[in-house]
C-alpha positions in Angstrom: 0.0 0.0 0.0 1.9 3.1 -1.3 1.5 6.6 0.0 -0.1 7.6 -3.4 -2.8 4.9 -3.0 -3.5 6.2 0.6 -3.7 9.8 -0.6 -6.1 8.9 -3.4 -8.4 7.1 -1.0 -8.1 9.9 1.6 -8.9 12.7 -0.8 -11.7 10.7 -2.5 -13.4 10.4 0.9 -12.8 14.0 1.9 -14.2 15.2 -1.5 -17.4 13.2 -1.0 -18.1 14.5 2.6 -17.4 18.1 1.5 -19.8 17.7 -1.3 -22.5 16.2 1.0 -21.8 19.0 3.5 -22.2 21.8 1.0 -25.4 20.3 -0.6 -27.0 19.8 2.9 -26.0 23.2 4.2 -27.5 25.4 1.5 -29.4 28.4 3.1 -28.5 27.3 6.6 -29.0 29.9 9.3 -28.0 30.0 13.0 -30.9 27.7 13.9 -29.9 25.3 11.2 -26.3 25.2 12.5 -27.3 24.6 16.1 -30.4 22.4 15.8 -30.8 21.5 12.1 -34.1 23.5 12.2 -35.6 20.5 14.0 -36.4 18.9 10.6 -33.9 16.0 10.3 -35.6 12.7 9.3 -35.3 10.4 12.3 -34.2 7.3 10.3 -31.2 9.3 8.9 -30.4 10.6 12.5 -30.5 6.9 13.7 -28.0 5.8 11.0 -25.8 8.9 11.7 -25.8 8.1 15.4 -24.4 4.7 14.9 -21.4 6.1 13.0 -21.0 8.9 15.5 -20.5 6.4 18.3 -17.5 4.9 16.6 -14.3 6.9 16.7 -11.0 6.2 15.1 -9.8 4.7 18.4 -12.9 2.4 18.5 -12.3 1.4 14.8 -8.9 0.1 15.7 -9.5 -1.1 19.3 -12.7 -3.1 19.0 -11.4 -5.6 16.5 -8.1 -5.8 18.4 -9.8 -6.5 21.8 -11.0 -9.9 20.6 -7.6 -11.4 21.1 -7.8 -10.8 24.9 -11.5 -10.4 25.7 -13.4 -12.3 23.1 -16.8 -10.8 22.3 -17.4 -9.6 25.8 -17.8 -6.0 24.6 -21.2 -7.0 23.4 -22.3 -7.3 27.0 -21.7 -3.6 27.4 -23.4 -2.8 24.1 -26.5 -4.6 25.5 -26.3 -2.2 28.4 -26.1 0.7 25.8 -29.5 -0.4 24.4 -31.1 -0.1 27.9 -29.3 3.2 28.4 -30.6 4.6 25.1 -34.1 3.6 26.2 -33.7 5.6 29.5 -32.5 8.6 27.4 -35.4 8.3 25.0 -38.2 8.1 27.6 -36.7 10.3 30.3 -34.2 12.9 28.9 -35.6 13.5 25.4 -39.0 14.7 26.5 -37.4 16.9 29.1 -35.1 18.6 26.5 -37.8 19.0 23.9 -40.3 20.4 26.4 -37.8 23.2 27.2 -36.9 23.7 23.5 -33.2 23.7 24.5 -30.4 24.5 22.0 -27.8 23.3 24.5 -28.8 20.6 27.0 -26.9 22.3 29.8 -29.5 25.1 29.7 -31.5 22.7 31.9 -29.0 23.1 34.7 -29.4 26.8 34.6 -33.2 26.6 34.8 -33.0 24.0 37.6 -30.1 25.4 39.7 -28.7 28.7 38.5 -26.0 30.3 36.4 -23.0 28.9 38.3 -24.3 25.3 37.8 -25.1 26.0 34.2 -21.6 27.2 33.5 -20.0 24.4 35.5 -21.8 21.8 33.4 -20.8 23.6 30.2 -17.1 23.9 31.2 -16.9 20.2 32.3 -18.2 19.3 28.8 -15.8 21.6 27.1 -12.7 20.2 28.8 -13.7 16.6 28.4 -14.8 16.9 24.7 -11.8 18.9 23.6 -9.4 16.5 25.2 -11.3 13.4 24.1 -11.8 14.5 20.5 -8.2 15.7 20.2 -6.9 12.3 21.3 -9.2 10.5 18.9 -8.1 12.7 16.0 -4.5 12.3 17.1 -4.8 8.6 16.1 -5.6 9.3 12.5 -3.0 12.0 12.3 -0.3 9.6 13.5 -1.4 7.0 10.9 -1.3 9.5 8.1 2.1 10.8 9.3 3.6 7.3 9.3 2.1 6.1 6.0 2.0 9.3 4.0 3.6 12.4 5.4 7.0 11.0 6.6 7.7 9.3 3.2 7.0 12.6 1.5 8.9 14.7 4.1 5.8 16.6 5.4 6.2 17.8 9.0 3.6 16.7 11.6 2.3 20.2 12.3 1.5 20.6 8.6 -0.4 17.3 8.6 -2.4 18.4 11.7 -3.2 21.9 10.3 -4.3 20.5 7.0 -6.5 17.7 8.4 -8.2 20.0 11.0 -8.7 22.6 8.3 -10.6 20.1 6.2 -12.8 19.2 9.2 -13.5 22.9 9.7 -14.3 23.3 6.0 -17.1 20.8 5.9 -18.7 21.9 9.2 -18.4 25.7 9.3 -21.5 26.4 7.2 -24.0 23.7 8.1 -23.2 22.7 11.6 -25.4 19.9 12.9 -27.5 20.0 9.7 -24.5 18.9 7.6 -23.2 16.7 10.3 -26.2 14.4 10.3 -25.8 13.7 6.6 -22.0 13.3 6.6 -22.3 11.0 9.7 -24.9 8.9 7.8 -22.4 8.5 5.0 -19.7 7.7 7.5 -21.8 4.9 9.0 -22.2 3.4 5.5 -18.4 3.6 4.9 -17.7 1.9 8.3 -20.0 -1.0 7.7 -18.8 -1.5 4.1 -15.1 -1.3 5.0 -15.5 -3.8 7.8 -17.6 -6.2 5.7 -15.2 -6.0 2.8 -12.2 -6.6 5.1 -13.9 -9.8 6.3 -14.6 -10.8 2.8 -11.1 -10.3 1.5 -9.4 -12.0 4.5 -11.8 -14.9 4.2 -11.1 -15.2 0.5 -7.4 -15.2 1.1 -7.8 -18.1 3.6 -10.1 -19.9 1.2 -13.0 -19.7 3.6 -16.5 -19.4 2.2 -20.0 -20.1 3.4 -20.2 -22.8 6.0 -16.4 -23.0 6.3 -16.3 -19.3 7.3 -19.1 -19.8 9.7 -17.4 -22.7 11.5 -14.0 -20.9 11.5 -15.6 -18.0 13.4 -18.0 -19.8 15.7 -15.5 -22.5 16.7 -12.7 -20.1 17.5 -11.7 -19.8 21.1 -12.5 -16.0 21.0 -16.1 -16.6 20.1 -17.6 -16.1 23.5 -20.1 -13.3 24.5 -21.2 -13.9 28.0 -18.9 -14.2 31.1 -20.7 -15.1 34.3 -17.9 -17.2 35.9 -15.6 -14.7 37.6 -17.0 -11.5 39.2 -13.5 -10.2 39.9 -12.7 -10.0 36.1 -13.4 -6.9 34.1 -15.3 -9.0 31.5 -17.9 -10.2 34.1 -21.4 -9.8 32.6 -23.0 -7.6 35.3 -20.1 -5.3 35.4 -20.2 -4.8 31.7 -23.9 -4.6 31.4 -24.6 -2.1 34.2 -21.6 0.0 33.1 -23.0 0.1 29.6 -26.3 1.5 30.8 -24.7 4.4 32.7 -22.0 5.0 30.1 -24.7 5.4 27.5 -26.7 7.8 29.7 -23.6 9.9 30.6 -21.7 9.9 27.3 -24.8 10.1 25.0 -27.7 11.5 26.9 -25.7 14.1 28.9 -23.3 15.0 26.2 -24.1 18.0 23.9 -22.1 16.3 21.1 -24.4 13.3 20.8 -27.7 14.9 21.9 -27.4 17.7 19.4 -28.2 15.2 16.7 -31.2 13.7 18.5 -32.6 17.2 19.2 -32.5 17.9 15.4 -35.5 15.6 14.9 -39.0 17.1 14.3 -40.4 16.2 17.7 -39.9 14.2 20.9 -41.5 11.0 19.4 -39.3 11.1 16.3 -36.2 11.5 18.5 -37.3 8.5 20.7 -37.7 6.3 17.7 -34.2 7.4 16.5 -32.7 6.6 19.9 -34.1 3.1 20.2 -33.3 2.2 16.5 -29.8 3.5 16.7 -29.1 1.5 19.9 -30.3 -1.8 18.3 -28.3 -1.1 15.1 -25.2 -0.3 17.1 -25.3 -3.8 18.6 -25.1 -5.4 15.1 -22.4 -3.0 13.8 -20.2 -3.6 16.8 -20.9 -7.3 16.3 -19.5 -7.0 12.8 -16.4 -5.4 14.0 -15.8 -8.1 16.6 -16.3 -10.8 13.9 -13.7 -8.9 11.9 -11.5 -9.1 14.9 -11.8 -12.9 15.0 -10.9 -13.0 11.3 -7.8 -10.9 12.0 -6.7 -13.3 14.8 -7.3 -16.3 12.5 -5.3 -14.7 9.7 -2.3 -14.0 12.0 -2.4 -17.6 13.3 -2.5 -19.2 9.8 -0.2 -16.9 7.9 3.5 -17.7 8.1 5.7 -14.8 9.1 2.9 -13.0 10.9 3.1 -12.7 14.7 0.6 -11.4 17.2 1.7 -7.8 18.2 2.3 -6.9 21.8 -0.5 -4.3 21.7 -3.9 -5.4 20.5 -4.6 -2.0 18.9 -2.0 -2.8 16.3 -3.7 -6.0 15.0 -6.0 -4.4 12.5 -3.3 -2.2 10.9 -0.8 -5.0 10.8 -3.0 -7.4 8.9 -4.5 -4.6 6.6 -1.0 -3.5 5.5 0.3 -7.1 5.0 1.5 -7.7 1.3 -0.3 -11.1 1.2 -3.7 -9.3 1.1 -4.9 -7.2 -1.8 -4.5 -3.5 -1.6 -8.2 -3.1 -1.3 -8.0 -4.2 2.4 -5.5 -1.5 3.2 -7.7 1.1 1.3 -10.8 0.0 3.3 -8.8 0.3 6.5 -7.7 3.8 5.7 -11.2 4.9 4.6 -12.8 3.4 7.7 -10.2 5.0 10.0 -10.5 8.4 8.3 -14.3 8.2 8.3 -14.4 7.5 12.0 -11.8 10.1 13.0 -13.2 12.9 10.8 -16.7 12.4 12.0 -15.7 12.4 15.6 -13.6 15.6 15.1 -16.3 17.3 13.1 -19.0 16.4 15.6 -16.9 17.6 18.5 -16.1 20.9 16.7 -19.8 21.6 16.1 -20.9 20.7 19.6 -18.0 22.7 21.2 -19.0 25.7 19.1 -22.6 25.4 20.1 -21.9 24.9 23.8 -19.3 27.7 24.0 -21.5 30.2 22.0 -24.7 29.4 23.8 -23.6 28.4 27.3 -20.5 30.4 28.0 -20.8 33.5 25.8 -24.7 33.7 25.8 -24.5 34.6 22.2 -28.2 33.7 21.5 -29.1 37.0 23.2 -27.6 38.8 20.2 -29.4 39.6 16.9 -29.0 37.1 14.0 -26.1 38.8 12.2 -24.0 39.3 15.4 -24.8 35.7 16.5 -23.6 34.4 13.1 -20.4 36.4 13.4 -19.8 35.1 17.0 -20.5 31.5 15.9 -18.1 31.6 13.0 -15.3 33.1 15.2 -15.9 30.5 17.9 -15.9 27.7 15.3 -12.5 28.9 14.0 -11.2 29.2 17.6 -12.3 25.6 18.3 -10.4 24.3 15.2 -7.3 26.2 16.2 -7.5 24.9 19.8 -8.0 21.3 18.7 -5.0 21.6 16.3 -2.9 23.0 19.2 -3.9 20.2 21.6 -3.1 17.5 19.0 0.4 19.0 18.4 1.0 19.1 22.2 0.0 15.4 22.4 2.5 14.7 19.7 5.3 16.5 21.6 4.6 14.5 24.8 3.3 11.4 23.0 4.3 8.7 25.5 1.6 6.1 26.0 1.1 7.0 29.6 0.4 10.6 28.8 -2.3 9.7 26.3 -3.8 7.2 28.8 -3.8 9.9 31.4 -5.8 12.3 29.2 -8.4 9.6 28.5 -8.7 9.0 32.3 -9.0 12.7 32.9 -11.8 13.0 30.3 -13.7 10.1 31.8 -13.7 11.8 35.2 -15.5 14.8 33.9 -18.7 12.9 33.0 -19.3 11.9 36.6 -20.2 15.4 37.9 -22.4 16.0 34.8 -24.3 12.7 35.5 -24.6 13.7 39.2 -25.9 17.2 38.3 -28.6 15.9 36.0 -29.6 13.0 38.3 -29.9 15.3 41.4 -31.9 17.9 39.4 -34.4 15.4 38.0 -35.0 13.2 41.0 -34.7 15.6 43.9 -36.8 18.6 44.8 -34.1 20.2 47.0 -32.8 23.6 46.1 -29.0 23.7 45.8 -26.9 26.7 46.8 -25.8 27.6 43.3 -22.4 29.1 44.3 -21.4 25.8 46.0 -21.9 23.7 42.8 -18.5 24.4 41.2 -16.4 23.3 44.3 -18.6 20.2 44.7 -18.1 19.2 41.0 -14.3 19.7 41.3 -14.1 17.9 44.7 -15.9 14.8 43.5 -13.3 13.7 40.8 -10.5 14.5 43.2 -12.0 12.3 45.9 -12.5 9.5 43.2 -8.8 9.8 42.4 -7.9 9.4 46.0 -10.2 6.5 46.6 -9.0 4.7 43.4 -5.4 5.1 44.6 -6.2 3.9 48.1 -8.1 0.8 46.8 -5.2 -0.1 44.5 -2.5 0.3 47.1 -4.4 -1.3 50.0 -6.3 -4.1 48.2 -4.9 -4.3 44.7 -8.4 -3.5 43.4 -8.5 -1.9 40.0 -11.5 0.5 39.6 -12.7 0.8 36.0 -16.2 1.7 34.8 -17.6 1.9 38.3 -15.6 5.0 38.8 -18.2 6.9 36.8 -20.9 5.9 39.3 -18.8 6.7 42.3 -18.1 10.1 40.8 -21.8 10.8 40.2 -22.7 9.5 43.7 -20.2 11.8 45.4 -21.5 14.8 43.3 -25.0 14.0 44.4 -23.9 13.7 48.0 -22.1 17.1 47.9 -25.2 18.7 46.3 -27.4 17.2 49.1 -25.1 18.7 51.8 -25.2 22.2 50.2 -28.9 22.3 49.6 -32.2 23.1 51.4 -35.8 22.0 51.2 -37.8 23.6 48.5 -39.9 26.6 49.4 -43.0 24.8 48.0 -43.2 21.2 48.8 -46.3 20.6 46.7 -44.5 20.4 43.3 -44.0 16.8 42.1 -40.7 15.7 40.8 -42.3 15.3 37.3 -43.1 19.0 37.4 -39.6 19.8 38.6 -38.0 18.2 35.6 
């Protein structure tokens, strides 16, 4: 797979998404950028949501995790479906009833301006770090396969790729994003399916032979009920999936911005349930691809299992024994996943910063448009800067630390929404920022203590502990409501 082949595939994909973006963003106003004018067809949003949930890191990691964890990830995806149902029937009506542009506006209505800004800033930090790390992955791949052989510096690579993301999102915002994400979902499914086909053909596996090779492989195991101490234990994965879906999808402006682009609450609910079910089968396809990658490494002389499972997909895709089409599909899938995640983050960060932090919606249309465009450009520059900093300190531990830091920020957001929806107590608004900062810090201390004292490794349950500590702090710094007659349904 030569650099010229990669460049052709790369620019072909970028050309298509720019064309889709410009066609879908004609006559787009501020409302179209932020909410898609609430006219997006729910089946298209459902398809777009499936692709939006898969980043460049997921594209590489999900097939690779099969080598160590089998198909156990599907246990968490089952939890996602339940979490999506909770979002659909609890959060979606709440947000539509208030006609919110940014979901963090609810925190302002329920608690006050300090809480509102706290939720928005927590989202900003976590999304900027998370999106930059995810986009960092595709920039590194392009640097290794294309830019280094051509003598192109990394900063030029990053600047150009971020500029392309800015180009296809600056006009249409979420209106364009939905259609480009739908195309991305198509590319991801096709690339995974074709990779399975070409690998199977090279191993002379067809029909029943392919079915037996996959189902009889030692990695073909979904449910793990035997050892509660392991991270793959069913109930750990399933329960974590429920709350991860609620926190990372229902309480994240990035994901909810698509769902709030549907015509009404009912359409958005249908989109949520459908996308959750579709995601199960798409993730299943990627895990089947992972089994095929492991089988190929086992059967192909000269190929050895890499130390890091994330390297499995790229190792096989670039191997000369396979046709160049596999490598091309790998690049298109990776670029599709990474570009969508970066574009989505850029739009949601622009929306949240403009609406929640700058209060730009109070301005007239022309001033709002100018502010939005300036913020959008600033988000692109900030993302490029963060990616370059990652590259300068790109030790594995540094990147892992950024992911861990980003995961901490969703706990306070989950705690804020949970307390606001299920408690009638009135919080002292000025105390919310210190509570939301203290909760992650306490989690870090508890995690360290458990590890040093009992060798216990906290993983997904950290999110729940973080949210619980936030709710506890909010309870301490709160008082009974002035009117005790209001029901909690009225409160939310």
